[in-house]
N, C-alpha and C positions, 0 to 999 in steps of 0.2 A: 427457701422452700423445703417444707417438711418431707419426709418420706412417704406419709399417706397421701398427701398432694401428688408426689410424683408418682406413686402406684397407681392413683386414680387416672392421670394423665395417660400412663402407658397401658392402662387397662382398656381404653377406647379402642375400638376395632375400626373405627372410622379413617378413610383415607384421607390425609391432610389436604389441604383446600388446594385447588388447581385454577390458576387463572391464565389461561392462555394469551389474552390480550396484553396483560401485563408481562408475560414472558416474552412476547414478539416485541414488546416495547423495549425491553431490557436488551434482547438481542440485536435489535435494530440500532438502539445507542452504542454498543459494543462494536458493531460493525462499521459504524459511523466514525468512531474515534480511530478504529483502524485504517479507514480510507484516508482520513486527514494526515494520519501519521506516516503512511505511505506516499500521500501528495508531497508533504512536507521535506520527506528524504529524497524525492524524485527532483523537486524542483531546482535544488543546487545542482545536481546532474546535468540537468537540461542547460542550465545557464553556464555550466562549464564546457559542455561540448558546444553550445553556440558563440561563446568566446574563442574557443579552439577554431571552430567554421570561420569564424570573421577574421581572425588573425590568420588564416591560410589563404582566405579568399583572395589578396593579391597575387599570391604564388600561383594560385590556381588559374587565375584570371591570365597570368602573364604567358600561358601557352603550355604550362604542365597538363592540365586537363581542359580541353577546350569543349567536352560533352557535357551539357547541363544534366542529361538523364544520369551519366556515371556519377557526376559529382553528388547528384541528390542522393543516388543509391550508396555511395560510399559514405555519407552523412546518416542515413538512415541506419545502415548496417553497424556503423560505429555506434550509434545511439542504442540499438537495439544490444549490442554486445556489452556495453557498459552497463546499462540497466539490468539484463539478465545476471550478468555477474554480480553485480551488487544484490540483487535479490537471493541469491543462491548462497551468498555469503552471511546473511541475516540468520 
């Protein structure tokens, strides 16, 4: 590109083209990829918590904790703790 062409392009006082629909589509694509990246990161964590809960179920059923509400609270609390810890380290 010659200097004359560049000067002509820079001399234009018009604002660059603005397409809000295109921008929204691009932003939606970025957010979609971010969402699926988060889901892909959380699935192994959820699976690991499920395996731990499944392996502890016989111990908890044997009389250690006979309150299902308390057991579900422990599982949900542990899950939230692990997820929040994982999210803050990223």
